[in-house]
C-alpha positions in Angstrom: 107.4 48.4 -6.3 105.5 48.1 -9.5 101.9 48.4 -10.4 100.4 46.4 -13.1 98.3 48.4 -15.4 94.9 47.5 -15.1 94.4 46.1 -18.2 97.1 43.2 -17.8 95.3 42.7 -14.9 92.1 41.7 -16.5 93.9 39.1 -18.7 96.5 37.6 -16.4 93.8 37.0 -12.8 91.3 35.4 -16.2 94.1 33.0 -17.6 95.5 32.4 -13.4 91.4 30.8 -13.4 91.5 29.0 -16.2 94.7 27.3 -15.4 94.0 26.8 -12.1 90.7 24.5 -13.0 92.7 23.0 -15.9 95.0 21.7 -13.4 92.4 20.3 -11.5 90.3 19.0 -14.1 93.0 17.1 -15.4 94.8 15.7 -12.5 90.8 15.2 -10.5 88.0 15.0 -12.8 89.7 13.9 -16.0 90.7 10.2 -14.0 87.8 9.7 -12.5 85.5 10.8 -15.6 88.3 7.6 -18.3 87.1 5.6 -14.9 83.0 6.6 -15.6 83.3 6.2 -19.4 85.1 2.5 -19.4 82.2 1.7 -16.9 79.7 2.9 -19.3 81.1 0.9 -21.8 81.5 -3.0 -19.9 78.0 -3.3 -20.8 77.8 -2.0 -24.5 80.3 -4.9 -24.7 78.5 -7.8 -22.3 75.4 -6.7 -24.6 77.2 -7.0 -27.7 78.3 -10.3 -27.1 74.9 -11.6 -26.1 73.6 -10.6 -29.4 76.1 -12.1 -30.6 75.3 -15.4 -28.9 71.5 -14.8 -30.0 72.5 -14.7 -33.6 74.4 -17.3 -33.4 72.0 -19.5 -31.7 69.4 -18.0 -34.3 71.1 -19.8 -36.8 72.0 -23.2 -35.1 70.9 -25.8 -37.4 70.5 -29.3 -34.8 71.9 -32.1 -36.3 70.3 -34.1 -38.9 68.6 -37.5 -38.2 71.8 -38.9 -40.7 75.0 -36.8 -38.8 72.9 -38.3 -35.4 73.4 -42.5 -37.0 77.0 -41.1 -38.7 78.6 -40.5 -34.5 76.4 -43.4 -33.0 78.2 -45.4 -36.2 81.5 -43.8 -35.7 80.9 -43.8 -31.3 80.0 -48.0 -31.5 83.6 -48.3 -34.4 85.8 -46.5 -31.2 84.5 -48.4 -28.6 85.3 -51.6 -30.6 88.2 -50.8 -31.3 89.4 -48.8 -27.9 86.8 -50.9 -25.5 85.9 -50.2 -22.3 87.6 -52.6 -20.1 90.6 -54.7 -21.0 88.4 -57.6 -22.6 91.0 -59.6 -24.0 88.7 -63.1 -24.6 88.0 -60.8 -28.1 91.1 -60.0 -28.9 92.3 -63.3 -28.6 89.3 -65.1 -30.3 90.1 -62.4 -33.5 93.6 -63.2 -33.6 92.9 -67.6 -33.5 90.2 -66.4 -36.1 93.0 -65.1 -38.3 96.2 -67.1 -37.1 93.3 -70.4 -38.3 92.9 -67.6 -42.1 96.4 -67.4 -42.7 96.8 -71.9 -41.8 99.9 -70.6 -38.9 101.2 -73.5 -37.5 101.7 -73.8 -33.9 100.0 -70.6 -33.0 100.6 -70.0 -29.8 99.8 -66.3 -27.6 100.5 -65.2 -23.8 99.7 -61.8 -22.3 103.4 -60.8 -20.9 103.6 -60.7 -17.1 103.5 -56.3 -15.7 103.3 -55.2 -19.6 100.0 -53.0 -18.5 100.8 -49.2 -18.4 99.2 -46.7 -18.4 98.7 -43.9 -20.8 97.5 -39.9 -21.4 97.3 -38.5 -25.0 96.2 -35.2 -25.0 93.5 -35.7 -22.1 92.3 -39.4 -22.4 93.5 -42.0 -21.0 93.8 -44.7 -22.1 95.9 -48.2 -21.0 97.4 -51.5 -22.9 99.3 -54.4 -22.6 101.0 -56.4 -24.2 100.3 -60.5 -26.2 103.1 -62.1 -27.3 102.3 -64.3 -30.7 104.4 -67.4 -31.5 103.8 -69.3 -34.8 105.2 -71.1 -38.1 103.9 -70.3 -41.2 104.9 -69.9 -45.2 106.6 -66.3 -45.9 103.0 -65.3 -48.3 100.4 -66.4 -44.8 102.7 -64.1 -43.1 102.5 -61.3 -45.6 99.0 -62.3 -45.0 98.6 -62.0 -41.3 100.6 -58.4 -40.7 97.9 -57.2 -43.1 94.8 -59.0 -41.5 96.6 -57.3 -38.7 95.6 -53.9 -39.8 91.6 -54.7 -40.1 90.9 -56.3 -37.2 88.5 -55.0 -35.0 90.5 -53.9 -32.0 93.0 -51.3 -31.7 96.2 -53.1 -31.7 100.2 -52.0 -32.0 102.8 -54.5 -33.6 105.9 -53.5 -30.7 108.1 -56.3 -32.2 108.5 -58.7 -35.3 111.2 -61.4 -35.2 111.5 -63.6 -38.3 113.4 -66.9 -38.5 113.9 -68.9 -41.3 113.1 -72.8 -41.0 112.9 -74.5 -44.4 110.3 -74.8 -45.1 108.4 -72.8 -42.9 109.3 -69.7 -41.0 108.9 -68.8 -37.4 107.8 -65.9 -36.1 107.4 -64.0 -33.5 105.0 -61.2 -32.6 104.8 -58.4 -29.8 101.0 -57.0 -29.8 100.0 -54.0 -27.5 96.6 -54.0 -27.5 94.8 -50.8 -25.5 91.2 -50.2 -23.8 89.8 -47.5 -21.9 89.9 -48.8 -18.1 
């Protein structure tokens, strides 16, 4: 059997113990210490997030009276253009007034049967229905009426436009879709 010199024993034994402690350190203690440091950093991150929110609150400027008035005006405009409920009578009044202004003759309007549908645009639920308009007029009156449709208080979309030439007037048939919030 071979005997190791005492000088080597003095070096190998402490190195073996250090190696054993190193294995124990990396195997058992290091993962636990990493978890502890992670748990310690969470309150720090939460604290920095809270401090950021407090800074935002400190620099927040409430709306001025003018901004609030603009918001109220925009809300009224939106409610006028996209009303709550069908409100077909108001739309008929606006269309009849426009037809009278541009001298449309034999002006007839009617809601198309089974035309009411629901839509969902970006989370905003709204409904719409179609109205058919029939009339006779001159070309210039037709152009004025179509331009006037852009400026009425309701949100309408021209779905179909048919024009027939009847001398001296043109015959027109327009299908409009009007929207509302149910």
